[in-house]
CHARMM-style PDB file with segment names, atoms N, HN, CA, C and O in Angstrom:
ATOM      1  N   GLY     1     172.791 106.478 130.840  1.00  0.00      PROA
ATOM      2  CA  GLY     1     173.216 107.112 129.610  1.00  0.00      PROA
ATOM      3  C   GLY     1     174.347 108.089 129.862  1.00  0.00      PROA
ATOM      4  O   GLY     1     174.765 108.311 130.999  1.00  0.00      PROA
ATOM      5  N   SER     2     174.817 108.650 128.807  1.00  0.00      PROA
ATOM      6  HN  SER     2     174.477 108.470 127.884  1.00  0.00      PROA
ATOM      7  CA  SER     2     175.920 109.593 128.854  1.00  0.00      PROA
ATOM      8  C   SER     2     175.493 110.894 129.543  1.00  0.00      PROA
ATOM      9  O   SER     2     174.501 111.512 129.157  1.00  0.00      PROA
ATOM     10  N   SER     3     176.246 111.298 130.558  1.00  0.00      PROA
ATOM     11  HN  SER     3     177.052 110.796 130.871  1.00  0.00      PROA
ATOM     12  CA  SER     3     175.919 112.540 131.257  1.00  0.00      PROA
ATOM     13  C   SER     3     176.158 113.751 130.355  1.00  0.00      PROA
ATOM     14  O   SER     3     175.463 114.759 130.480  1.00  0.00      PROA
ATOM     15  N   ARG     4     177.123 113.662 129.459  1.00  0.00      PROA
ATOM     16  HN  ARG     4     177.687 112.843 129.358  1.00  0.00      PROA
ATOM     17  CA  ARG     4     177.383 114.767 128.530  1.00  0.00      PROA
ATOM     18  C   ARG     4     176.220 114.931 127.550  1.00  0.00      PROA
ATOM     19  O   ARG     4     175.825 116.050 127.225  1.00  0.00      PROA
ATOM     20  N   LEU     5     175.682 113.814 127.088  1.00  0.00      PROA
ATOM     21  HN  LEU     5     176.003 112.904 127.352  1.00  0.00      PROA
ATOM     22  CA  LEU     5     174.543 113.866 126.176  1.00  0.00      PROA
ATOM     23  C   LEU     5     173.307 114.415 126.891  1.00  0.00      PROA
ATOM     24  O   LEU     5     172.587 115.247 126.340  1.00  0.00      PROA
ATOM     25  N   ARG     6     173.065 113.950 128.116  1.00  0.00      PROA
ATOM     26  HN  ARG     6     173.650 113.274 128.564  1.00  0.00      PROA
ATOM     27  CA  ARG     6     171.940 114.462 128.901  1.00  0.00      PROA
ATOM     28  C   ARG     6     172.086 115.961 129.129  1.00  0.00      PROA
ATOM     29  O   ARG     6     171.125 116.719 128.995  1.00  0.00      PROA
ATOM     30  N   GLY     7     173.298 116.375 129.476  1.00  0.00      PROA
ATOM     31  HN  GLY     7     174.078 115.759 129.585  1.00  0.00      PROA
ATOM     32  CA  GLY     7     173.547 117.795 129.706  1.00  0.00      PROA
ATOM     33  C   GLY     7     173.354 118.623 128.451  1.00  0.00      PROA
ATOM     34  O   GLY     7     172.878 119.757 128.509  1.00  0.00      PROA
ATOM     35  N   GLY     8     173.726 118.052 127.324  1.00  0.00      PROA
ATOM     36  HN  GLY     8     174.113 117.131 127.277  1.00  0.00      PROA
ATOM     37  CA  GLY     8     173.595 118.764 126.056  1.00  0.00      PROA
ATOM     38  C   GLY     8     172.173 118.841 125.536  1.00  0.00      PROA
ATOM     39  O   GLY     8     171.859 119.716 124.729  1.00  0.00      PROA
ATOM     40  N   LEU     9     171.310 117.945 125.980  1.00  0.00      PROA
ATOM     41  HN  LEU     9     171.565 117.234 126.635  1.00  0.00      PROA
ATOM     42  CA  LEU     9     169.931 117.936 125.493  1.00  0.00      PROA
ATOM     43  C   LEU     9     168.941 118.577 126.462  1.00  0.00      PROA
ATOM     44  O   LEU     9     167.786 118.803 126.100  1.00  0.00      PROA
ATOM     45  N   TYR    10     169.375 118.873 127.685  1.00  0.00      PROA
ATOM     46  HN  TYR    10     170.313 118.689 127.978  1.00  0.00      PROA
ATOM     47  CA  TYR    10     168.443 119.377 128.698  1.00  0.00      PROA
ATOM     48  C   TYR    10     167.826 120.721 128.292  1.00  0.00      PROA
ATOM     49  O   TYR    10     166.603 120.835 128.212  1.00  0.00      PROA
ATOM     50  N   MET    11     168.648 121.729 128.038  1.00  0.00      PROA
ATOM     51  HN  MET    11     169.642 121.637 128.103  1.00  0.00      PROA
ATOM     52  CA  MET    11     168.111 123.046 127.684  1.00  0.00      PROA
ATOM     53  C   MET    11     167.374 123.028 126.347  1.00  0.00      PROA
ATOM     54  O   MET    11     166.316 123.650 126.247  1.00  0.00      PROA
ATOM     55  N   PRO    12     167.879 122.345 125.311  1.00  0.00      PROA
ATOM     56  CA  PRO    12     167.085 122.257 124.074  1.00  0.00      PROA
ATOM     57  C   PRO    12     165.710 121.620 124.301  1.00  0.00      PROA
ATOM     58  O   PRO    12     164.742 121.988 123.636  1.00  0.00      PROA
ATOM     59  N   ALA    13     165.619 120.676 125.226  1.00  0.00      PROA
ATOM     60  HN  ALA    13     166.406 120.376 125.766  1.00  0.00      PROA
ATOM     61  CA  ALA    13     164.325 120.061 125.525  1.00  0.00      PROA
ATOM     62  C   ALA    13     163.384 121.075 126.168  1.00  0.00      PROA
ATOM     63  O   ALA    13     162.201 121.126 125.831  1.00  0.00      PROA
ATOM     64  N   ILE    14     163.902 121.877 127.086  1.00  0.00      PROA
ATOM     65  HN  ILE    14     164.863 121.835 127.360  1.00  0.00      PROA
ATOM     66  CA  ILE    14     163.084 122.906 127.739  1.00  0.00      PROA
ATOM     67  C   ILE    14     162.561 123.891 126.693  1.00  0.00      PROA
ATOM     68  O   ILE    14     161.377 124.226 126.681  1.00  0.00      PROA
ATOM     69  N   VAL    15     163.449 124.348 125.822  1.00  0.00      PROA
ATOM     70  HN  VAL    15     164.412 124.076 125.832  1.00  0.00      PROA
ATOM     71  CA  VAL    15     163.058 125.300 124.781  1.00  0.00      PROA
ATOM     72  C   VAL    15     162.104 124.634 123.789  1.00  0.00      PROA
ATOM     73  O   VAL    15     161.144 125.258 123.336  1.00  0.00      PROA
ATOM     74  N   GLY    16     162.365 123.379 123.454  1.00  0.00      PROA
ATOM     75  HN  GLY    16     163.145 122.873 123.821  1.00  0.00      PROA
ATOM     76  CA  GLY    16     161.502 122.655 122.527  1.00  0.00      PROA
ATOM     77  C   GLY    16     160.088 122.503 123.052  1.00  0.00      PROA
ATOM     78  O   GLY    16     159.127 122.606 122.289  1.00  0.00      PROA
ATOM     79  N   ILE    17     159.951 122.258 124.349  1.00  0.00      PROA
ATOM     80  HN  ILE    17     160.731 122.174 124.968  1.00  0.00      PROA
ATOM     81  CA  ILE    17     158.617 122.140 124.950  1.00  0.00      PROA
ATOM     82  C   ILE    17     157.861 123.460 124.808  1.00  0.00      PROA
ATOM     83  O   ILE    17     156.647 123.462 124.600  1.00  0.00      PROA
ATOM     84  N   GLN    18     158.567 124.569 124.917  1.00  0.00      PROA
ATOM     85  HN  GLN    18     159.553 124.568 125.085  1.00  0.00      PROA
ATOM     86  CA  GLN    18     157.928 125.881 124.852  1.00  0.00      PROA
ATOM     87  C   GLN    18     157.637 126.334 123.425  1.00  0.00      PROA
ATOM     88  O   GLN    18     156.653 127.036 123.195  1.00  0.00      PROA
ATOM     89  N   HSD    19     158.476 125.945 122.460  1.00  0.00      PROA
ATOM     90  HN  HSD    19     159.276 125.375 122.647  1.00  0.00      PROA
ATOM     91  CA  HSD    19     158.389 126.556 121.134  1.00  0.00      PROA
ATOM     92  C   HSD    19     158.156 125.594 119.972  1.00  0.00      PROA
ATOM     93  O   HSD    19     157.899 126.052 118.859  1.00  0.00      PROA
ATOM     94  N   ASN    20     158.233 124.289 120.182  1.00  0.00      PROA
ATOM     95  HN  ASN    20     158.442 123.916 121.086  1.00  0.00      PROA
ATOM     96  CA  ASN    20     158.070 123.331 119.091  1.00  0.00      PROA
ATOM     97  C   ASN    20     156.745 122.602 119.264  1.00  0.00      PROA
ATOM     98  O   ASN    20     156.483 122.013 120.312  1.00  0.00      PROA
ATOM     99  N   GLU    21     155.913 122.645 118.229  1.00  0.00      PROA
ATOM    100  HN  GLU    21     156.126 123.124 117.378  1.00  0.00      PROA
ATOM    101  CA  GLU    21     154.574 122.050 118.305  1.00  0.00      PROA
ATOM    102  C   GLU    21     154.633 120.558 118.609  1.00  0.00      PROA
ATOM    103  O   GLU    21     153.866 120.063 119.435  1.00  0.00      PROA
ATOM    104  N   VAL    22     155.529 119.845 117.954  1.00  0.00      PROA
ATOM    105  HN  VAL    22     156.152 120.247 117.283  1.00  0.00      PROA
ATOM    106  CA  VAL    22     155.636 118.397 118.139  1.00  0.00      PROA
ATOM    107  C   VAL    22     155.994 118.066 119.584  1.00  0.00      PROA
ATOM    108  O   VAL    22     155.354 117.223 120.212  1.00  0.00      PROA
ATOM    109  N   LEU    23     157.007 118.728 120.099  1.00  0.00      PROA
ATOM    110  HN  LEU    23     157.527 119.414 119.588  1.00  0.00      PROA
ATOM    111  CA  LEU    23     157.470 118.432 121.455  1.00  0.00      PROA
ATOM    112  C   LEU    23     156.497 118.927 122.517  1.00  0.00      PROA
ATOM    113  O   LEU    23     156.330 118.281 123.551  1.00  0.00      PROA
ATOM    114  N   SER    24     155.852 120.067 122.272  1.00  0.00      PROA
ATOM    115  HN  SER    24     155.987 120.591 121.431  1.00  0.00      PROA
ATOM    116  CA  SER    24     154.904 120.564 123.273  1.00  0.00      PROA
ATOM    117  C   SER    24     153.673 119.668 123.361  1.00  0.00      PROA
ATOM    118  O   SER    24     153.160 119.442 124.457  1.00  0.00      PROA
ATOM    119  N   GLU    25     153.189 119.153 122.235  1.00  0.00      PROA
ATOM    120  HN  GLU    25     153.606 119.337 121.344  1.00  0.00      PROA
ATOM    121  CA  GLU    25     152.051 118.224 122.265  1.00  0.00      PROA
ATOM    122  C   GLU    25     152.432 116.930 122.984  1.00  0.00      PROA
ATOM    123  O   GLU    25     151.643 116.380 123.754  1.00  0.00      PROA
ATOM    124  N   PHE    26     153.636 116.456 122.727  1.00  0.00      PROA
ATOM    125  HN  PHE    26     154.277 116.902 122.102  1.00  0.00      PROA
ATOM    126  CA  PHE    26     154.137 115.250 123.385  1.00  0.00      PROA
ATOM    127  C   PHE    26     154.209 115.467 124.899  1.00  0.00      PROA
ATOM    128  O   PHE    26     153.790 114.610 125.677  1.00  0.00      PROA
ATOM    129  N   ALA    27     154.744 116.623 125.309  1.00  0.00      PROA
ATOM    130  HN  ALA    27     155.085 117.320 124.677  1.00  0.00      PROA
ATOM    131  CA  ALA    27     154.871 116.934 126.736  1.00  0.00      PROA
ATOM    132  C   ALA    27     153.500 117.076 127.395  1.00  0.00      PROA
ATOM    133  O   ALA    27     153.302 116.614 128.519  1.00  0.00      PROA
ATOM    134  N   LYS    28     152.558 117.709 126.706  1.00  0.00      PROA
ATOM    135  HN  LYS    28     152.719 118.085 125.793  1.00  0.00      PROA
ATOM    136  CA  LYS    28     151.204 117.851 127.262  1.00  0.00      PROA
ATOM    137  C   LYS    28     150.559 116.489 127.474  1.00  0.00      PROA
ATOM    138  O   LYS    28     149.891 116.264 128.483  1.00  0.00      PROA
ATOM    139  N   ARG    29     150.756 115.586 126.527  1.00  0.00      PROA
ATOM    140  HN  ARG    29     151.298 115.768 125.707  1.00  0.00      PROA
ATOM    141  CA  ARG    29     150.181 114.246 126.646  1.00  0.00      PROA
ATOM    142  C   ARG    29     150.771 113.513 127.851  1.00  0.00      PROA
ATOM    143  O   ARG    29     150.052 112.840 128.589  1.00  0.00      PROA
ATOM    144  N   LEU    30     152.081 113.649 128.042  1.00  0.00      PROA
ATOM    145  HN  LEU    30     152.665 114.196 127.442  1.00  0.00      PROA
ATOM    146  CA  LEU    30     152.720 112.998 129.186  1.00  0.00      PROA
ATOM    147  C   LEU    30     152.240 113.593 130.509  1.00  0.00      PROA
ATOM    148  O   LEU    30     151.985 112.864 131.467  1.00  0.00      PROA
ATOM    149  N   LYS    31     152.117 114.932 130.556  1.00  0.00      PROA
ATOM    150  HN  LYS    31     152.324 115.524 129.778  1.00  0.00      PROA
ATOM    151  CA  LYS    31     151.636 115.586 131.778  1.00  0.00      PROA
ATOM    152  C   LYS    31     150.212 115.147 132.094  1.00  0.00      PROA
ATOM    153  O   LYS    31     149.863 114.941 133.257  1.00  0.00      PROA
ATOM    154  N   ALA    32     149.391 115.004 131.054  1.00  0.00      PROA
ATOM    155  HN  ALA    32     149.675 115.171 130.109  1.00  0.00      PROA
ATOM    156  CA  ALA    32     148.005 114.566 131.255  1.00  0.00      PROA
ATOM    157  C   ALA    32     147.946 113.143 131.799  1.00  0.00      PROA
ATOM    158  O   ALA    32     146.990 112.771 132.479  1.00  0.00      PROA
ATOM    159  N   ASN    33     148.973 112.348 131.498  1.00  0.00      PROA
ATOM    160  HN  ASN    33     149.750 112.649 130.946  1.00  0.00      PROA
ATOM    161  CA  ASN    33     149.041 110.973 132.004  1.00  0.00      PROA
ATOM    162  C   ASN    33     149.643 110.900 133.403  1.00  0.00      PROA
ATOM    163  O   ASN    33     149.837 109.809 133.939  1.00  0.00      PROA
ATOM    164  N   GLY    34     149.942 112.063 134.001  1.00  0.00      PROA
ATOM    165  HN  GLY    34     149.785 112.949 133.566  1.00  0.00      PROA
ATOM    166  CA  GLY    34     150.403 112.095 135.381  1.00  0.00      PROA
ATOM    167  C   GLY    34     151.902 111.964 135.578  1.00  0.00      PROA
ATOM    168  O   GLY    34     152.351 111.653 136.681  1.00  0.00      PROA
ATOM    169  N   LYS    35     152.683 112.194 134.535  1.00  0.00      PROA
ATOM    170  HN  LYS    35     152.318 112.446 133.638  1.00  0.00      PROA
ATOM    171  CA  LYS    35     154.138 112.101 134.674  1.00  0.00      PROA
ATOM    172  C   LYS    35     154.675 113.319 135.425  1.00  0.00      PROA
ATOM    173  O   LYS    35     154.133 114.419 135.320  1.00  0.00      PROA
ATOM    174  N   ALA    36     155.739 113.104 136.175  1.00  0.00      PROA
ATOM    175  HN  ALA    36     156.180 112.210 136.259  1.00  0.00      PROA
ATOM    176  CA  ALA    36     156.401 114.182 136.908  1.00  0.00      PROA
ATOM    177  C   ALA    36     157.131 115.090 135.916  1.00  0.00      PROA
ATOM    178  O   ALA    36     157.508 114.644 134.832  1.00  0.00      PROA
ATOM    179  N   PRO    37     157.335 116.362 136.280  1.00  0.00      PROA
ATOM    180  CA  PRO    37     157.981 117.300 135.352  1.00  0.00      PROA
ATOM    181  C   PRO    37     159.343 116.833 134.830  1.00  0.00      PROA
ATOM    182  O   PRO    37     159.628 116.987 133.642  1.00  0.00      PROA
ATOM    183  N   LYS    38     160.182 116.269 135.690  1.00  0.00      PROA
ATOM    184  HN  LYS    38     159.951 116.144 136.655  1.00  0.00      PROA
ATOM    185  CA  LYS    38     161.495 115.814 135.220  1.00  0.00      PROA
ATOM    186  C   LYS    38     161.369 114.598 134.315  1.00  0.00      PROA
ATOM    187  O   LYS    38     162.176 114.421 133.403  1.00  0.00      PROA
ATOM    188  N   GLN    39     160.367 113.757 134.556  1.00  0.00      PROA
ATOM    189  HN  GLN    39     159.711 113.900 135.298  1.00  0.00      PROA
ATOM    190  CA  GLN    39     160.122 112.622 133.664  1.00  0.00      PROA
ATOM    191  C   GLN    39     159.726 113.125 132.285  1.00  0.00      PROA
ATOM    192  O   GLN    39     160.143 112.566 131.270  1.00  0.00      PROA
ATOM    193  N   VAL    40     158.923 114.177 132.250  1.00  0.00      PROA
ATOM    194  HN  VAL    40     158.584 114.631 133.074  1.00  0.00      PROA
ATOM    195  CA  VAL    40     158.495 114.754 130.976  1.00  0.00      PROA
ATOM    196  C   VAL    40     159.699 115.300 130.223  1.00  0.00      PROA
ATOM    197  O   VAL    40     159.842 115.068 129.023  1.00  0.00      PROA
ATOM    198  N   ILE    41     160.561 116.022 130.921  1.00  0.00      PROA
ATOM    199  HN  ILE    41     160.445 116.210 131.897  1.00  0.00      PROA
ATOM    200  CA  ILE    41     161.745 116.596 130.278  1.00  0.00      PROA
ATOM    201  C   ILE    41     162.640 115.490 129.729  1.00  0.00      PROA
ATOM    202  O   ILE    41     163.124 115.593 128.601  1.00  0.00      PROA
ATOM    203  N   CYS    42     162.865 114.447 130.499  1.00  0.00      PROA
ATOM    204  HN  CYS    42     162.473 114.363 131.415  1.00  0.00      PROA
ATOM    205  CA  CYS    42     163.710 113.336 130.038  1.00  0.00      PROA
ATOM    206  C   CYS    42     163.088 112.628 128.843  1.00  0.00      PROA
ATOM    207  O   CYS    42     163.799 112.220 127.924  1.00  0.00      PROA
ATOM    208  N   ALA    43     161.769 112.479 128.848  1.00  0.00      PROA
ATOM    209  HN  ALA    43     161.191 112.810 129.594  1.00  0.00      PROA
ATOM    210  CA  ALA    43     161.099 111.844 127.715  1.00  0.00      PROA
ATOM    211  C   ALA    43     161.205 112.716 126.466  1.00  0.00      PROA
ATOM    212  O   ALA    43     161.365 112.201 125.359  1.00  0.00      PROA
ATOM    213  N   VAL    44     161.116 114.032 126.641  1.00  0.00      PROA
ATOM    214  HN  VAL    44     160.986 114.450 127.540  1.00  0.00      PROA
ATOM    215  CA  VAL    44     161.271 114.949 125.508  1.00  0.00      PROA
ATOM    216  C   VAL    44     162.701 114.892 124.981  1.00  0.00      PROA
ATOM    217  O   VAL    44     162.916 114.943 123.770  1.00  0.00      PROA
ATOM    218  N   MET    45     163.676 114.787 125.876  1.00  0.00      PROA
ATOM    219  HN  MET    45     163.501 114.745 126.860  1.00  0.00      PROA
ATOM    220  CA  MET    45     165.070 114.655 125.445  1.00  0.00      PROA
ATOM    221  C   MET    45     165.246 113.399 124.590  1.00  0.00      PROA
ATOM    222  O   MET    45     165.918 113.428 123.559  1.00  0.00      PROA
ATOM    223  N   ARG    46     164.644 112.312 125.022  1.00  0.00      PROA
ATOM    224  HN  ARG    46     164.098 112.288 125.860  1.00  0.00      PROA
ATOM    225  CA  ARG    46     164.736 111.053 124.278  1.00  0.00      PROA
ATOM    226  C   ARG    46     164.033 111.174 122.932  1.00  0.00      PROA
ATOM    227  O   ARG    46     164.537 110.686 121.920  1.00  0.00      PROA
ATOM    228  N   LYS    47     162.866 111.827 122.916  1.00  0.00      PROA
ATOM    229  HN  LYS    47     162.457 112.223 123.738  1.00  0.00      PROA
ATOM    230  CA  LYS    47     162.126 112.044 121.673  1.00  0.00      PROA
ATOM    231  C   LYS    47     162.963 112.873 120.705  1.00  0.00      PROA
ATOM    232  O   LYS    47     163.018 112.574 119.512  1.00  0.00      PROA
ATOM    233  N   MET    48     163.619 113.923 121.225  1.00  0.00      PROA
ATOM    234  HN  MET    48     163.574 114.166 122.194  1.00  0.00      PROA
ATOM    235  CA  MET    48     164.477 114.749 120.377  1.00  0.00      PROA
ATOM    236  C   MET    48     165.608 113.930 119.782  1.00  0.00      PROA
ATOM    237  O   MET    48     165.942 114.079 118.606  1.00  0.00      PROA
ATOM    238  N   LEU    49     166.194 113.069 120.595  1.00  0.00      PROA
ATOM    239  HN  LEU    49     165.922 112.948 121.550  1.00  0.00      PROA
ATOM    240  CA  LEU    49     167.289 112.231 120.120  1.00  0.00      PROA
ATOM    241  C   LEU    49     166.825 111.329 118.979  1.00  0.00      PROA
ATOM    242  O   LEU    49     167.539 111.158 117.990  1.00  0.00      PROA
ATOM    243  N   HSD    50     165.635 110.755 119.114  1.00  0.00      PROA
ATOM    244  HN  HSD    50     165.055 110.895 119.917  1.00  0.00      PROA
ATOM    245  CA  HSD    50     165.091 109.909 118.055  1.00  0.00      PROA
ATOM    246  C   HSD    50     164.792 110.721 116.795  1.00  0.00      PROA
ATOM    247  O   HSD    50     165.039 110.254 115.683  1.00  0.00      PROA
ATOM    248  N   LEU    51     164.263 111.934 116.963  1.00  0.00      PROA
ATOM    249  HN  LEU    51     164.062 112.314 117.866  1.00  0.00      PROA
ATOM    250  CA  LEU    51     163.979 112.782 115.807  1.00  0.00      PROA
ATOM    251  C   LEU    51     165.267 113.186 115.094  1.00  0.00      PROA
ATOM    252  O   LEU    51     165.331 113.170 113.865  1.00  0.00      PROA
ATOM    253  N   ILE    52     166.285 113.545 115.859  1.00  0.00      PROA
ATOM    254  HN  ILE    52     166.233 113.558 116.858  1.00  0.00      PROA
ATOM    255  CA  ILE    52     167.578 113.925 115.279  1.00  0.00      PROA
ATOM    256  C   ILE    52     168.175 112.753 114.516  1.00  0.00      PROA
ATOM    257  O   ILE    52     168.662 112.915 113.398  1.00  0.00      PROA
ATOM    258  N   TYR    53     168.135 111.571 115.123  1.00  0.00      PROA
ATOM    259  HN  TYR    53     167.739 111.439 116.031  1.00  0.00      PROA
ATOM    260  CA  TYR    53     168.667 110.375 114.468  1.00  0.00      PROA
ATOM    261  C   TYR    53     167.921 110.098 113.162  1.00  0.00      PROA
ATOM    262  O   TYR    53     168.540 109.773 112.150  1.00  0.00      PROA
ATOM    263  N   GLY    54     166.599 110.225 113.184  1.00  0.00      PROA
ATOM    264  HN  GLY    54     166.095 110.489 114.007  1.00  0.00      PROA
ATOM    265  CA  GLY    54     165.804 109.972 111.984  1.00  0.00      PROA
ATOM    266  C   GLY    54     166.129 110.936 110.862  1.00  0.00      PROA
ATOM    267  O   GLY    54     166.212 110.536 109.700  1.00  0.00      PROA
ATOM    268  N   VAL    55     166.314 112.206 111.199  1.00  0.00      PROA
ATOM    269  HN  VAL    55     166.246 112.531 112.143  1.00  0.00      PROA
ATOM    270  CA  VAL    55     166.661 113.206 110.186  1.00  0.00      PROA
ATOM    271  C   VAL    55     168.033 112.905 109.597  1.00  0.00      PROA
ATOM    272  O   VAL    55     168.214 112.971 108.381  1.00  0.00      PROA
ATOM    273  N   LEU    56     168.996 112.577 110.448  1.00  0.00      PROA
ATOM    274  HN  LEU    56     168.848 112.523 111.435  1.00  0.00      PROA
ATOM    275  CA  LEU    56     170.345 112.290 109.955  1.00  0.00      PROA
ATOM    276  C   LEU    56     170.384 111.009 109.135  1.00  0.00      PROA
ATOM    277  O   LEU    56     171.077 110.949 108.119  1.00  0.00      PROA
ATOM    278  N   LYS    57     169.653 109.986 109.559  1.00  0.00      PROA
ATOM    279  HN  LYS    57     169.091 110.035 110.385  1.00  0.00      PROA
ATOM    280  CA  LYS    57     169.672 108.707 108.858  1.00  0.00      PROA
ATOM    281  C   LYS    57     168.975 108.795 107.505  1.00  0.00      PROA
ATOM    282  O   LYS    57     169.464 108.243 106.520  1.00  0.00      PROA
ATOM    283  N   SER    58     167.833 109.487 107.450  1.00  0.00      PROA
ATOM    284  HN  SER    58     167.436 109.935 108.251  1.00  0.00      PROA
ATOM    285  CA  SER    58     167.077 109.564 106.201  1.00  0.00      PROA
ATOM    286  C   SER    58     167.620 110.635 105.260  1.00  0.00      PROA
ATOM    287  O   SER    58     167.317 110.631 104.067  1.00  0.00      PROA
ATOM    288  N   ASN    59     168.422 111.550 105.798  1.00  0.00      PROA
ATOM    289  HN  ASN    59     168.669 111.553 106.767  1.00  0.00      PROA
ATOM    290  CA  ASN    59     168.989 112.642 105.009  1.00  0.00      PROA
ATOM    291  C   ASN    59     167.888 113.501 104.380  1.00  0.00      PROA
ATOM    292  O   ASN    59     168.048 114.021 103.276  1.00  0.00      PROA
ATOM    293  N   LYS    60     166.769 113.642 105.101  1.00  0.00      PROA
ATOM    294  HN  LYS    60     166.640 113.219 105.998  1.00  0.00      PROA
ATOM    295  CA  LYS    60     165.651 114.472 104.657  1.00  0.00      PROA
ATOM    296  C   LYS    60     165.382 115.515 105.732  1.00  0.00      PROA
ATOM    297  O   LYS    60     165.699 115.296 106.901  1.00  0.00      PROA
ATOM    298  N   PRO    61     164.797 116.655 105.345  1.00  0.00      PROA
ATOM    299  CA  PRO    61     164.497 117.674 106.356  1.00  0.00      PROA
ATOM    300  C   PRO    61     163.430 117.202 107.340  1.00  0.00      PROA
ATOM    301  O   PRO    61     162.660 116.285 107.054  1.00  0.00      PROA
ATOM    302  N   PHE    62     163.404 117.840 108.485  1.00  0.00      PROA
ATOM    303  HN  PHE    62     164.029 118.585 108.716  1.00  0.00      PROA
ATOM    304  CA  PHE    62     162.445 117.505 109.535  1.00  0.00      PROA
ATOM    305  C   PHE    62     161.025 117.728 109.035  1.00  0.00      PROA
ATOM    306  O   PHE    62     160.722 118.782 108.476  1.00  0.00      PROA
ATOM    307  N   ASP    63     160.153 116.743 109.232  1.00  0.00      PROA
ATOM    308  HN  ASP    63     160.400 115.886 109.686  1.00  0.00      PROA
ATOM    309  CA  ASP    63     158.750 116.828 108.839  1.00  0.00      PROA
ATOM    310  C   ASP    63     157.888 116.629 110.082  1.00  0.00      PROA
ATOM    311  O   ASP    63     157.798 115.512 110.591  1.00  0.00      PROA
ATOM    312  N   PRO    64     157.248 117.699 110.585  1.00  0.00      PROA
ATOM    313  CA  PRO    64     156.448 117.565 111.798  1.00  0.00      PROA
ATOM    314  C   PRO    64     155.298 116.574 111.652  1.00  0.00      PROA
ATOM    315  O   PRO    64     154.885 115.966 112.640  1.00  0.00      PROA
ATOM    316  N   GLY    65     154.777 116.401 110.449  1.00  0.00      PROA
ATOM    317  HN  GLY    65     155.112 116.895 109.647  1.00  0.00      PROA
ATOM    318  CA  GLY    65     153.684 115.455 110.235  1.00  0.00      PROA
ATOM    319  C   GLY    65     154.086 114.035 110.561  1.00  0.00      PROA
ATOM    320  O   GLY    65     153.304 113.279 111.136  1.00  0.00      PROA
ATOM    321  N   ILE    66     155.296 113.671 110.199  1.00  0.00      PROA
ATOM    322  HN  ILE    66     155.931 114.285 109.731  1.00  0.00      PROA
ATOM    323  CA  ILE    66     155.799 112.330 110.501  1.00  0.00      PROA
ATOM    324  C   ILE    66     156.070 112.208 111.997  1.00  0.00      PROA
ATOM    325  O   ILE    66     155.775 111.182 112.610  1.00  0.00      PROA
ATOM    326  N   ALA    67     156.634 113.266 112.578  1.00  0.00      PROA
ATOM    327  HN  ALA    67     156.874 114.100 112.080  1.00  0.00      PROA
ATOM    328  CA  ALA    67     156.975 113.224 114.004  1.00  0.00      PROA
ATOM    329  C   ALA    67     155.726 113.131 114.872  1.00  0.00      PROA
ATOM    330  O   ALA    67     155.741 112.454 115.900  1.00  0.00      PROA
ATOM    331  N   LEU    68     154.652 113.795 114.478  1.00  0.00      PROA
ATOM    332  HN  LEU    68     154.640 114.345 113.643  1.00  0.00      PROA
ATOM    333  CA  LEU    68     153.416 113.740 115.260  1.00  0.00      PROA
ATOM    334  C   LEU    68     152.748 112.383 115.152  1.00  0.00      PROA
ATOM    335  O   LEU    68     152.045 111.960 116.070  1.00  0.00      PROA
ATOM    336  N   ALA    69     152.961 111.699 114.038  1.00  0.00      PROA
ATOM    337  HN  ALA    69     153.532 112.044 113.292  1.00  0.00      PROA
ATOM    338  CA  ALA    69     152.348 110.384 113.849  1.00  0.00      PROA
ATOM    339  C   ALA    69     153.002 109.334 114.731  1.00  0.00      PROA
ATOM    340  O   ALA    69     152.381 108.324 115.062  1.00  0.00      PROA
ATOM    341  N   ALA    70     154.255 109.566 115.114  1.00  0.00      PROA
ATOM    342  HN  ALA    70     154.760 110.386 114.845  1.00  0.00      PROA
ATOM    343  CA  ALA    70     154.987 108.564 115.904  1.00  0.00      PROA
ATOM    344  C   ALA    70     154.621 108.609 117.359  1.00  0.00      PROA
ATOM    345  OT1 ALA    70     155.150 107.831 118.153  1.00  0.00      PROA
TER     346      ALA     70
END
């Protein structure tokens, strides 16, 4: 993937794991499944990218209920 995109999503992923309920639950689930810390961060970055795309495509505000269901 794009190194610029990875670089741009790395710190938001770290902050999201600490402060966003959706991303922190996702990260906890991955850690419980035995994923390495960097794998968890990369998976959270990908999850964020999908959430951002969904918000932009649907033109609706972020809904954590929908994000948790996915």
